[in-house]
C-alpha positions in Angstrom: -0.1 0.1 0.0 1.3 3.3 -1.0 2.4 5.9 1.8 -0.4 8.6 2.2 -0.3 12.1 3.8 3.4 12.4 4.4 3.4 15.8 2.8 0.4 17.0 5.3 2.2 15.3 8.1 5.4 17.3 7.3 3.4 20.8 7.0 2.0 20.3 10.3 5.3 19.4 11.8 7.1 22.2 10.5 4.2 24.6 11.6 4.8 23.5 15.1 8.4 23.9 15.2 7.9 27.5 14.0 5.4 28.1 16.8 7.3 26.5 19.3 10.7 28.6 18.2 8.3 31.7 18.3 6.6 31.0 21.6 9.1 29.5 23.8 12.0 32.4 23.3 13.7 31.1 26.5 14.6 27.6 25.0 18.0 26.5 26.0 20.6 27.2 23.4 21.3 23.8 22.5 17.6 22.9 22.1 17.2 25.9 19.7 20.2 24.8 17.7 18.8 21.2 17.6 15.3 22.5 16.5 16.7 24.7 14.0 18.5 21.8 12.4 15.3 19.6 12.7 13.5 22.6 10.9 15.8 22.9 8.0 15.9 19.1 7.4 12.0 18.9 7.4 11.6 21.8 4.9 14.1 20.0 2.6 12.1 16.8 2.7 8.8 18.5 2.5 10.0 20.2 -0.6 10.1 17.0 -2.8 7.5 14.9 -0.8 5.0 15.5 -3.4 7.2 14.1 -6.3 7.8 11.1 -3.7 4.1 10.4 -3.5 3.8 10.3 -7.1 6.8 8.0 -7.7 6.4 5.6 -5.1 3.9 3.4 -7.0 6.7 2.5 -9.3 9.4 2.2 -6.7 9.4 -0.2 -3.9 12.5 0.9 -2.4 11.2 4.7 -2.3 7.8 3.4 -0.7 9.8 1.7 2.3 11.7 4.8 2.7 8.9 6.9 3.0 7.4 4.2 5.7 10.4 5.2 7.7 10.0 8.9 7.2 6.2 8.6 8.2 7.4 6.9 11.8 9.9 9.5 12.2 7.5 12.5 11.6 5.2 11.1 14.2 7.8 10.6 16.7 8.8 14.5 15.9 5.4 15.2 16.6 5.4 13.5 20.0 8.6 15.4 21.0 7.2 18.6 19.9 4.1 18.0 22.1 6.2 17.4 25.1 7.3 21.2 25.0 3.5 22.1 25.0 2.9 19.7 27.8 5.9 21.0 30.0 4.7 24.5 29.3 1.0 23.6 30.5 2.3 21.9 33.3 4.2 25.0 34.6 1.4 27.4 33.9 -0.8 25.2 35.9 1.9 25.2 38.9 1.9 29.2 38.7 -2.2 29.2 38.7 -2.3 26.8 41.2 0.5 27.0 43.7 1.4 24.8 46.5 4.6 23.9 48.6 5.7 21.2 46.4 6.1 23.6 43.4 7.7 26.3 45.3 10.6 26.4 42.6 8.4 27.0 39.9 6.6 29.8 41.6 9.9 31.5 42.2 11.4 30.8 38.4 7.9 31.6 36.8 7.8 31.1 33.3 11.2 32.5 32.6 12.9 29.0 31.4 12.4 25.6 31.0 14.1 23.2 33.5 17.9 22.1 32.6 17.0 18.4 33.0 13.9 18.8 30.7 16.1 20.7 28.1 18.7 18.0 28.4 16.3 15.1 27.7 14.7 17.1 24.7 18.1 17.8 23.4 18.9 14.1 23.4 15.6 13.0 21.9 15.9 16.0 18.9 19.4 14.8 18.5 18.4 11.1 18.0 15.7 12.1 15.4 18.2 14.4 13.5 20.3 11.3 13.5 17.9 8.8 12.1 17.0 11.6 9.4 20.5 11.9 8.7 20.8 7.9 8.1 18.0 8.2 5.6 19.5 11.4 3.7 21.9 9.4 1.5 19.1 7.0 0.5 16.7 9.7 -0.2 19.1 11.9 -2.4 19.3 8.7 -4.5 15.8 9.0 -5.7 16.4 12.2 -7.6 13.3 13.9 -6.4 12.1 17.2 -7.6 10.0 19.9 -6.2 6.3 20.4 -6.9 3.7 23.1 -5.4 0.7 21.1 -5.8 -0.2 17.7 -4.4 -3.2 17.3 -6.8 -2.7 14.8 -9.8 -3.3 16.1 -13.0 -5.3 13.9 -15.2 -7.1 13.9 -18.4 -10.2 11.8 -19.1 -12.1 11.3 -22.4 -15.9 10.9 -22.8 -17.8 10.9 -25.9 -21.4 12.1 -26.7 -22.8 8.7 -28.0 -24.6 6.2 -25.7 -27.1 3.3 -26.6 -29.9 4.0 -24.5 -30.8 0.2 -24.2 -27.8 -0.1 -22.1 -28.9 2.5 -19.8 -31.3 1.5 -16.9 -33.1 3.6 -14.4 -32.6 6.9 -15.8 -35.8 7.9 -17.5 -37.1 10.4 -15.2 -33.8 12.1 -14.7 -33.4 12.3 -18.6 -37.2 13.9 -18.9 -36.1 16.4 -16.2 -33.1 17.6 -18.1 -34.7 17.6 -21.4 -37.5 19.8 -19.6 -35.0 22.1 -18.3 -33.3 22.4 -21.6 -36.7 23.1 -23.3 -37.7 26.1 -20.9 -37.4 29.4 -22.2 -34.3 31.3 -20.8 -35.4 34.2 -18.3 -32.5 36.6 -18.8 -29.4 37.3 -21.0 -27.1 35.3 -18.8 -25.4 32.2 -20.1 -27.9 29.6 -19.4 -25.9 26.9 -17.6 -27.8 23.5 -16.3 -25.2 21.7 -13.8 -25.6 18.3 -13.1 -24.0 17.2 -9.6 -23.3 14.0 -8.1 -20.6 11.4 -6.6 -18.1 10.0 -9.2 -19.7 6.9 -10.9 -23.4 8.0 -10.3 -23.8 8.4 -14.1 -23.7 12.3 -14.6 -22.1 11.9 -18.0 -24.4 9.2 -18.9 -27.5 11.2 -18.1 -26.1 14.0 -20.4 -25.3 11.6 -23.3 -29.2 10.4 -22.9 -30.4 14.0 -23.2 -27.8 15.1 -25.9 -29.0 12.4 -28.2 -32.6 12.5 -27.7 -34.6 13.3 -30.7 -36.6 16.5 -29.2 -33.0 18.0 -28.2 -31.7 17.6 -31.7 -34.6 19.0 -33.2 -34.4 21.9 -30.6 -30.7 22.4 -31.1 -29.5 22.4 -34.7 -26.0 22.6 -33.4 -24.7 20.3 -30.6 -21.2 20.4 -29.1 -19.8 17.9 -26.7 -16.5 18.8 -24.8 -15.0 16.6 -22.2 -13.0 19.3 -20.1 -11.6 17.1 -17.4 -9.0 18.8 -15.2 -7.4 21.3 -17.5 -9.8 24.2 -17.6 -7.8 26.3 -20.1 -9.5 28.9 -22.4 -7.5 28.2 -25.4 -7.7 24.6 -25.1 -11.6 24.8 -24.6 -12.0 27.0 -27.6 -9.8 25.0 -29.9 -12.1 21.6 -28.9 -15.4 23.7 -29.3 -14.0 24.8 -33.0 -12.9 21.5 -33.8 -16.2 19.9 -32.6 -18.1 22.5 -34.7 -16.1 22.2 -38.1 -15.0 18.7 -37.9 -11.3 18.1 -38.1 -10.3 21.5 -38.3 -6.7 22.3 -37.2 -6.2 25.6 -35.3 -3.2 24.6 -33.1 -1.4 27.9 -34.4 -4.0 30.4 -33.7 -3.5 33.0 -31.1 -6.4 33.4 -28.4 -7.6 36.5 -29.9 -7.8 34.7 -33.5 -9.5 31.6 -31.7 -12.3 34.0 -30.2 -13.1 35.9 -33.3 -13.2 32.6 -35.2 -15.5 31.0 -32.8 -17.6 33.7 -32.8 -18.0 33.6 -36.7 -19.0 30.1 -36.2 -21.6 30.5 -33.4 -23.2 33.5 -34.3 -27.2 33.6 -34.8 -27.0 29.9 -34.3 -28.9 28.0 -31.6 -26.8 25.4 -29.9 -26.3 22.9 -26.9 -23.0 22.9 -25.4 -22.1 20.2 -23.1 -19.1 20.6 -20.8 -18.4 17.2 -19.3 -16.4 16.7 -16.2 -15.7 19.9 -14.9 -13.1 20.4 -12.0 -12.4 23.9 -12.3 -12.9 26.0 -9.1 -11.4 29.1 -10.4 -14.0 31.5 -11.1 -11.8 33.7 -12.9 -11.1 31.0 -15.7 -15.3 30.4 -16.2 -15.8 33.8 -16.4 -13.2 34.1 -19.1 -15.2 31.4 -21.2 -18.7 32.9 -20.2 -18.0 36.6 -21.1 -16.8 35.0 -24.6 -20.0 33.2 -24.8 -21.9 36.1 -23.7 -20.7 38.2 -26.9 -22.2 35.5 -29.5 -25.5 36.6 -31.1 -28.5 34.3 -29.9 -26.9 32.9 -27.0 -29.9 33.1 -24.6 -31.7 30.6 -26.9 -28.9 28.3 -26.6 -28.0 25.9 -23.7 -24.9 24.7 -21.5 -24.9 21.5 -19.7 -22.2 21.0 -17.1 -21.4 17.6 -15.4 -19.3 17.8 -12.3 -18.5 16.1 -8.8 -18.5 19.6 -7.1 -21.2 21.8 -5.9 -18.8 24.8 -5.8 -18.3 24.4 -9.5 -21.9 24.3 -9.9 -22.4 27.5 -8.2 -19.7 29.3 -9.8 -20.8 28.2 -13.4 -24.5 28.7 -12.9 -27.4 30.5 -11.0 -29.8 27.6 -11.4 -30.2 25.3 -8.8 -27.9 22.3 -9.5 -29.7 18.9 -10.6 -28.1 16.7 -7.7 -28.4 13.3 -9.3 -29.4 10.4 -6.9 -28.7 6.8 -6.7 -30.4 4.1 -8.7 -33.2 2.1 -7.0 -32.3 -1.2 -6.0 -34.5 -3.0 -8.6 -32.8 -1.0 -11.3 -29.3 -1.9 -10.1 -30.3 -5.4 -10.0 -31.5 -5.5 -13.6 -28.0 -3.5 -14.7 -26.1 -6.1 -12.6 -27.7 -9.2 -14.2 -27.0 -7.4 -17.7 -23.2 -7.1 -16.9 -22.9 -10.3 -15.0 -24.9 -13.0 -17.5 -25.1 -13.4 -21.1 -28.8 -12.6 -21.9 -31.4 -14.7 -20.5 -28.5 -17.1 -18.7 -29.5 -15.5 -15.1 -32.8 -17.8 -15.4 -30.4 -20.9 -15.0 -28.9 -19.5 -11.9 -31.2 -18.6 -9.1 -28.7 -19.3 -6.3 -26.5 -16.7 -8.2 -29.1 -14.3 -8.2 -29.6 -14.6 -4.3 -26.0 -14.0 -3.9 -26.3 -11.1 -6.4 -28.8 -9.2 -4.4 -26.7 -9.2 -1.7 -23.6 -7.7 -3.9 -25.9 -5.1 -5.5 -26.9 -3.7 -1.8 -23.2 -3.0 -1.4 -23.2 -0.6 -4.2 -25.8 1.4 -2.6 -27.3 2.9 -5.9 -24.0 3.6 -7.8 -24.4 2.2 -11.3 -20.6 2.4 -11.9 -20.0 0.1 -8.9 -22.8 -2.2 -10.0 -21.1 -2.6 -13.5 -17.8 -3.2 -11.7 -18.8 -5.8 -9.8 -21.1 -7.5 -12.6 -18.2 -7.4 -15.1 -16.0 -9.1 -12.5 -18.4 -12.0 -12.2 -19.0 -12.2 -16.0 -19.4 -15.8 -17.2 -18.6 -17.2 -13.7 -21.1 -19.4 -12.3 -19.1 -21.1 -9.4 -20.8 -20.0 -6.5 -17.6 -19.7 -4.4 -16.6 -16.8 -6.9 -19.8 -14.9 -6.4 -19.5 -15.4 -2.5 -15.7 -13.9 -2.5 -17.1 -10.7 -4.3 -20.0 -10.5 -1.6 -17.8 -11.0 1.3 -14.9 -8.8 -0.1 -14.4 -5.0 0.6 -14.8 -3.1 -2.8 -11.4 -1.7 -2.3 -9.5 -4.9 -2.1 -11.0 -6.1 -5.3 -9.0 -6.0 -8.8 -10.2 -3.0 -10.8 -9.4 -1.7 -14.1 -9.1 2.3 -14.9 -12.6 3.0 -15.6 -14.0 0.9 -12.9 -15.6 2.5 -9.7 -12.6 2.6 -7.3 -10.1 4.4 -9.8 -13.0 6.7 -11.0 -13.6 7.6 -7.2 -9.9 8.1 -6.6 -9.9 10.8 -9.1 -12.0 12.9 -6.5 -9.6 12.0 -3.7 -6.5 12.9 -5.8 -8.0 15.9 -6.5 -8.0 17.0 -2.8 -5.5 19.0 -1.3 -3.4 16.9 0.9 -5.0 18.2 4.4 -8.2 17.0 3.1 -7.2 13.9 1.9 -5.9 13.0 5.5 -9.1 14.2 7.1 -11.4 12.2 4.7 -9.1 9.1 5.2 -9.7 9.6 9.2 -13.6 9.2 8.5 -13.0 5.5 7.6 -12.5 4.9 11.3 -16.2 5.0 11.9 -18.3 2.2 10.8 -20.2 2.2 7.4 -23.5 3.6 7.5 -22.6 5.6 10.4 -24.0 9.1 11.3 -21.4 11.3 11.8 -21.9 14.7 14.0 -19.8 17.4 12.8 -18.8 18.9 16.1 -17.4 15.5 17.1 -15.4 15.1 13.9 -13.9 18.3 14.3 -12.7 17.7 17.9 -11.4 14.3 16.8 -9.5 16.1 13.6 -8.2 18.9 16.2 -6.9 16.6 18.7 -5.0 14.5 16.2 -3.4 17.7 14.7 -5.0 17.4 11.3 -6.0 21.1 11.0 -4.1 23.7 9.5 -3.1 26.8 11.6 -6.0 29.3 11.9 -5.8 32.4 9.8 -6.2 35.7 11.6 -9.3 36.3 13.2 -10.5 32.4 12.9 -10.5 29.5 15.4 -9.6 26.1 15.0 -13.2 25.2 15.0 -13.6 27.3 11.9 -11.0 25.4 10.1 -12.7 22.2 10.8 -16.0 23.5 9.3 -14.3 24.8 6.3 -12.9 21.2 5.8 -16.4 19.8 6.2 -17.9 22.1 3.9 -15.0 21.6 1.2 -16.0 17.7 1.5 -19.8 18.4 1.5 -19.4 20.5 -1.7 -17.3 17.8 -3.5 -20.1 15.2 -2.7 -17.7 13.1 -0.8 -20.0 13.4 2.2 -23.7 14.0 2.3 -25.5 16.2 4.7 -28.1 14.3 6.7 -29.9 17.0 9.1 -29.1 20.5 10.0 -29.5 21.3 13.8 -28.3 25.1 13.4 -25.1 24.7 15.3 -24.1 21.3 14.2 -25.1 19.0 11.3 -25.1 15.3 11.0 -23.8 13.9 7.7 -23.1 10.3 6.3 -20.5 9.0 3.8 -21.4 6.9 0.9 -20.2 3.3 1.6 -17.8 3.6 -1.8 -16.4 6.6 -0.4 -15.8 4.7 2.8 -14.2 2.0 0.8 -11.9 4.8 -0.7 -11.1 6.1 2.7 -10.3 2.7 4.0 -7.8 2.1 0.9 -6.0 5.4 1.8 -5.7 4.8 5.4 -4.7 1.1 5.8 -1.6 2.0 7.7 -3.2 4.9 9.8 -6.8 3.4 11.2 -8.0 -0.2 11.9 -11.4 -1.6 13.2 -10.7 -4.4 15.7 -13.4 -6.7 17.0 -13.2 -10.1 18.6 -12.3 -11.9 15.4 -9.4 -9.6 14.5 -6.2 -11.8 14.7 -3.5 -9.1 14.0 -2.9 -5.5 13.9 0.0 -3.6 12.5 2.0 -2.3 15.4 2.2 1.2 13.7 -1.4 1.7 13.3 -2.3 5.1 15.0 -6.1 5.0 15.2 -8.4 2.2 16.5 -12.1 1.7 16.5 -12.7 -1.0 19.1 -16.1 -2.2 17.9 -17.8 -5.2 19.0 -20.4 -6.3 21.5 -17.7 -8.9 22.8 -14.7 -7.2 24.0 -13.2 -10.1 25.8 -11.0 -11.2 23.0 -9.8 -7.7 22.1 -6.9 -6.8 24.5 -4.8 -9.8 22.9 -4.2 -8.2 19.5 -3.3 -4.8 21.2 -0.6 -5.9 23.5 2.1 -5.0 21.5 0.9 -1.6 20.0 2.7 1.5 21.5 2.0 4.2 19.1 -1.6 4.5 19.0 -3.2 8.2 19.1 -6.9 7.5 19.2 -9.3 4.8 20.8 -13.0 4.8 19.9 -14.9 2.0 21.8 -18.4 1.4 20.1 -21.1 -1.1 20.5 -19.8 -2.5 23.5 -22.5 -1.2 26.1 -23.7 -4.7 26.9 -20.1 -5.8 28.0 -19.8 -6.0 31.7 -18.2 -3.3 33.6 -15.1 -5.6 34.4 -14.3 -6.3 30.8 -14.5 -2.5 30.0 -12.1 -1.8 32.8 -9.7 -4.3 31.8 -9.7 -3.1 28.1 -9.3 0.7 29.3 -6.5 -0.1 31.9 -4.7 -1.9 28.9 -5.1 1.4 26.7 -4.0 3.6 29.6 -0.8 1.5 30.3 0.2 0.9 26.8 -1.0 4.0 24.9 1.0 6.8 26.0 0.6 8.9 23.1 -3.0 9.1 23.1 -4.6 12.1 21.7 -8.3 11.0 21.7 -10.3 8.5 23.6 -14.1 7.9 23.3 -15.9 6.0 25.7 -19.5 6.7 24.8 -22.1 4.6 26.8 -19.8 2.7 28.8 -21.1 1.1 32.1 -17.8 2.3 34.1 -18.7 3.8 37.4 -15.3 5.5 37.5 -12.3 6.2 35.7 -9.0 4.7 36.9 -6.6 7.1 38.4 -4.2 6.4 35.9 -5.8 8.3 33.2 -3.7 11.3 34.4 -0.8 9.8 32.8 -2.1 10.7 29.6 -0.6 14.3 29.4 -1.0 14.5 25.5 -4.9 13.4 25.5 -6.8 16.3 23.8 -10.2 14.7 23.4 -12.1 12.9 25.9 -15.6 11.7 25.1 -17.7 10.2 28.2 -21.1 10.9 26.7 -24.1 8.7 28.0 -21.6 7.0 30.5 -24.8 7.1 32.9 -23.3 5.1 35.7 -20.6 7.5 36.0 -20.6 9.1 39.6 -17.3 10.8 39.8 -13.9 11.8 38.2 -10.4 10.7 39.5 -8.2 12.9 41.3 -5.5 12.8 38.8 -8.1 14.5 36.3 -6.2 17.8 36.6 -3.2 16.1 35.2 -5.2 16.2 31.7 -3.7 19.6 30.8 -3.7 19.2 27.4 -7.7 18.6 26.9 -9.2 20.5 24.3 -12.8 18.8 24.3 -14.4 17.1 27.2 -18.0 15.5 26.7 -19.6 14.8 30.3 -23.0 15.0 28.7 -25.8 12.7 30.0 -23.5 11.1 32.9 -24.1 10.3 36.5 -21.8 12.8 37.7 -23.1 14.4 41.1 -20.9 17.3 41.0 -17.9 18.9 38.8 -14.8 18.7 40.5 -12.6 21.7 40.7 -9.9 19.9 38.6 -12.0 20.4 35.5 -11.6 24.2 36.0 -7.9 23.8 36.0 -8.0 22.5 32.3 -7.1 25.8 30.6 -6.8 24.3 27.3 -10.5 23.4 27.0 -12.2 24.6 24.0 -15.4 22.3 24.1 -17.0 21.2 27.2 -20.4 19.3 27.5 -21.7 18.8 31.2 -24.5 16.7 32.9 -24.6 17.0 36.7 -27.0 16.5 39.5 -26.3 19.6 41.5 -28.4 22.6 42.1 -25.4 24.8 41.6 -22.1 24.9 39.8 -18.8 26.1 41.4 -18.1 29.7 40.9 -15.6 30.3 37.8 -12.5 31.9 38.7 -10.2 34.2 36.8 -7.8 32.5 34.6 -10.1 29.3 34.4 -11.5 28.1 31.1 -9.8 31.0 29.0 -9.7 29.1 25.6 -13.5 27.7 26.1 -15.4 28.1 22.8 -18.4 26.0 23.5 -20.2 25.2 26.7 -23.4 22.9 27.0 -25.3 22.2 29.9 -27.7 19.3 29.1 -30.0 17.5 31.5 -28.9 19.4 34.5 -32.4 18.9 35.9 -31.7 20.4 39.5 -29.6 23.2 38.3 -31.1 26.5 39.5 -28.7 29.1 37.8 -25.6 29.4 35.8 -22.4 29.6 37.9 -21.0 32.8 39.0 -18.0 34.3 37.0 -19.5 33.5 33.5 -17.9 37.1 32.7 -14.5 35.3 32.7 -15.4 33.2 29.9 -14.0 35.6 27.6 -13.4 33.4 24.7 -16.8 31.6 24.6 -18.5 32.0 21.3 -21.4 29.3 21.9 -23.7 28.5 25.0 -26.2 25.7 24.8 -28.6 25.2 27.5 -30.8 22.0 27.3 -33.6 20.2 29.4 -32.4 22.2 32.4 -36.0 22.2 33.9 -35.0 24.2 37.1 -33.0 26.9 35.5 -34.9 30.0 36.2 -32.9 33.1 34.1 -29.8 34.1 32.4 -27.1 36.1 34.6 -26.7 39.6 33.5 -22.7 39.1 33.5 -23.6 37.5 29.8 -23.2 40.8 28.6 -19.5 40.7 29.3 -18.9 37.8 26.7 -18.1 39.9 23.8 -17.2 36.9 21.5 -20.5 34.9 22.1 -22.1 34.4 18.9 -24.5 31.7 19.5 -27.1 31.1 22.3 -29.2 28.2 21.9 -32.0 27.5 24.8 -34.1 24.3 24.5 -36.6 23.1 26.8 -35.9 24.8 29.7 -39.5 25.0 31.0 -39.0 27.6 34.0 -36.9 30.0 32.2 -37.7 33.7 32.2 -35.6 35.5 29.9 -36.5 39.0 30.6 -33.3 41.3 30.7 -33.7 45.1 30.4 -31.2 47.4 29.3 -30.1 49.7 31.9 -28.6 53.1 31.6 -25.0 51.7 31.8 -25.7 49.4 28.8 -26.7 52.0 26.3 -23.4 51.6 24.4 -23.2 47.9 24.7 -21.9 46.1 21.8 -22.2 42.3 21.6 -21.8 39.7 18.9 -24.6 37.3 18.8 -25.3 35.9 15.3 -28.0 33.2 16.0 -30.4 33.1 18.9 -32.6 30.0 19.2 -35.4 29.3 21.9 -37.3 26.0 22.1 -39.9 24.7 24.4 -39.8 27.6 27.0 -43.2 27.1 28.6 -43.0 30.3 30.8 -41.4 32.8 28.2 -43.2 36.2 28.2 -40.3 38.3 26.8 -37.0 38.2 25.1 -33.8 39.0 26.5 -33.5 42.8 25.1 -29.9 43.2 27.1 -28.7 40.4 24.8 -30.3 41.0 21.6 -30.6 44.9 21.1 -26.8 44.7 22.3 -26.2 42.5 19.1 -28.3 44.8 16.9 -25.7 45.1 14.3 -24.7 41.4 14.3 -27.7 39.1 14.9 -28.5 37.2 11.4 -30.9 34.6 12.6 -33.7 34.4 15.4 -35.8 31.4 16.2 -38.9 31.1 18.6 -40.3 27.6 18.7 -42.9 26.2 21.1 -43.1 29.1 23.5 -47.0 28.5 24.1 -47.3 31.5 26.3 -45.6 34.0 24.5 -48.4 36.4 23.3 -46.8 39.4 21.9 -43.3 40.2 20.1 -41.5 43.4 21.6 -41.5 46.6 19.3 -37.7 46.9 20.0 -37.4 43.7 17.8 -37.2 46.4 14.9 -33.9 47.8 16.2 -32.5 44.1 15.0 -31.4 45.8 11.8 -29.2 43.0 10.5 -31.6 40.3 10.8 -31.8 37.9 8.1 -34.0 35.2 9.0 -36.9 35.0 11.5 -38.5 31.6 12.0 -41.6 31.4 14.6 -43.4 27.8 15.4 -46.0 26.5 17.5 -46.6 29.8 19.4 -50.5 29.7 19.5 -51.1 32.8 21.6 -48.8 35.0 19.3 -51.1 37.2 17.5 -49.0 39.5 15.3 -45.7 40.7 14.2 -44.2 44.0 15.5 -45.9 47.0 13.6 -43.3 48.4 11.0 -41.7 45.1 10.2 -40.8 46.6 6.8 -38.0 48.4 8.9 -36.1 45.3 9.0 -34.7 45.9 5.5 -32.0 43.0 5.7 -34.7 40.5 6.4 -34.4 37.8 3.7 -36.5 34.7 5.1 -39.7 34.6 7.4 -40.7 31.2 8.5 -44.3 30.9 10.3 -45.5 27.3 11.3 -48.3 26.2 13.5 -49.3 29.6 14.4 -52.9 30.1 14.0 -53.4 33.8 14.4 -50.2 34.6 12.3 -51.1 32.1 9.7 -54.4 33.7 9.3 -53.2 37.4 9.2 -50.0 37.1 7.0 -50.6 34.3 4.5 -50.3 35.2 0.9 -53.9 34.8 -0.3 -56.6 36.6 1.7 -54.4 37.6 4.8 -55.3 40.9 6.0 -51.6 41.9 6.9 -50.0 40.0 3.8 -48.7 43.3 2.3 -46.9 44.2 5.6 -44.4 41.3 4.9 -44.6 41.1 1.0 -41.2 42.7 0.8 -39.5 39.8 2.2 -37.9 37.7 -0.6 -38.9 34.1 1.0 -41.9 33.9 3.2 -43.0 30.3 4.2 -46.3 29.9 6.1 -47.8 26.6 7.1 -50.2 25.2 9.6 -48.0 22.5 10.3 -45.7 23.0 13.6 
């Protein structure tokens, strides 16, 4: 298996070295010298890594050398993290002094200890020595510098298809033809984008429409261009000219001459242009072609079809909502499979194979190219064992040809930047058909150092969201449900196979039947109802960074304790540990030895009653989920975790301890969930200066919000759900007249006692608030007049507020309001509906209004 992501690992390592040398200005001289040598070496290696990743497929010696480099890079990361851990230890000692760290109090943060510096110097020298030993071998490969890791490729497609070979696309074809026949509404270039995962049949659908007799009658001139990755204006103009004037050679023409010639060929002609397989996300390149086409007389009567795997490409090239192609129905897939696996009619003689074939087809999840690939592998094979082998094998392990499903999907993977390749591969750690939660995925990526350093005014979480949006745009993951603050998504089984193929040396799923695991695997999913046999295969592993235990909630507490103790004793480099739904009543005290641990998920560990005394040693923790646990109180040790960015809490106490100055200074996200007895938020909320999101769910005894929230100037999202006793009345006082807050979204759901909105927070955010949602607040009877001061509001959503009789007078003053949704509010529905509503005219200026009777 080829080495993956080395370039990205090297990038992250160099970033860390630079940050360390800048931040730790008082490093011992010998350590600085050793780090500088390591940085120079890493930069030289990184410069040619992209070429190495290209060449390794043909050079086994190079591939093995890259495997050694990979292990060294990870060791470098561990050493660099040791500096961070030591700095955090010192900071904790300063913040919480006692007699045992008097020396640290005296010295403060002026320098690292001599013993620590000496130890680090030895480790860095050792790594420099190992890199030196590889240097001669590395130079022998004669590698060159590349600036882009993406593989340039060219595909060829043609316009013709036998309609009899295509199954299950009749409705899609009619939809596209209907769009082609619809008159253009403006003078812009009319572009119809067809978007979907590789192998779904976008090109085939375009071919079906292109060759339909109605389309031929409508467009006397039809042009088919396979764009592929190289979106070069000169090349495209030549291809279009050659398609119109068959065989014309125009290689020697300048760009100006090409444009003039094309205009002369297309002026006053009604044409259909298909741009197949477009990857270009550079808007400027498309604008060049679009502007040239705009200059052609008669263009509005013409049409363009674009096929692409990217929603971003579709949005760049067209203002029309893209046609997102879906998978085939199972019956159509089975018909297609039978067509490729048997000679005509032969399937009737093999009912046993058809039964196995049905299971094989289910693996393809509606992707016709996958169906064709597996069907062709079984063509004229009637031995049942061959069919069972295909059924039981992962698709990525099967031999495939250039135009089969996995190579076609790999084009999408190879086109990703290196940081996204690594993040996508990491998602293979989850099972197929998993529902992913965006916030958990970002926490895991962050814990394992997969995110690039945030730009100015950005946070790590913003980088993670950008990565997920990129993967969504490229159709490599699919949105499942949007919950405002987070969203869930799925990954198609075939993309999961692709990720598995890319991550073989990184990630491994282990169950009771697993016999061996490569000792250098870094990320483990322990997934089995029977955990008893798992520890045996883990005993020799030392370098694991992620452990997720899943589907093991039925196992005994003793079995869980045994497995977790093994993980804690063996895996000293753990960055992420997920124990969701574990029956543990307590964590072992030895968890305090995991000084590099950044992500700990104890969600739904309902038997967990307390945290160990050593918990304050987990100084690197960035995300901690204590939601839906049985904790009676939150110990002081949690407040000592100054790196915490994401914290979810469920406790049985009536009060939380006061937040002290200097605690949780990095906290971005705080969620209190199912704290049924909690009567108030803790004192000291004003010290959470970095907090951007506050979520309160099912806290039935919570009565109000503290006015100290007005000091949280970075708070962007406030979400309150089913806090039945909550009263949000918070008036502005004289001292608050110049208050400037940063709320962007405010959401209320299920607040039975709500009579008013928090003016202090909302009017204080009048220039930033974009979305306001009020749902299932059954006693709310009036919206305040000051709501009209929220001049930046883009979206207002009101649902199931039965007593609410009207919107504030003068709502037309909210000139930025783009969307109004009203659901299940009888009086509002009656007054503001479009047909016959007495007050429709008051909201008619809003571009999007949705009013329904359903809640």
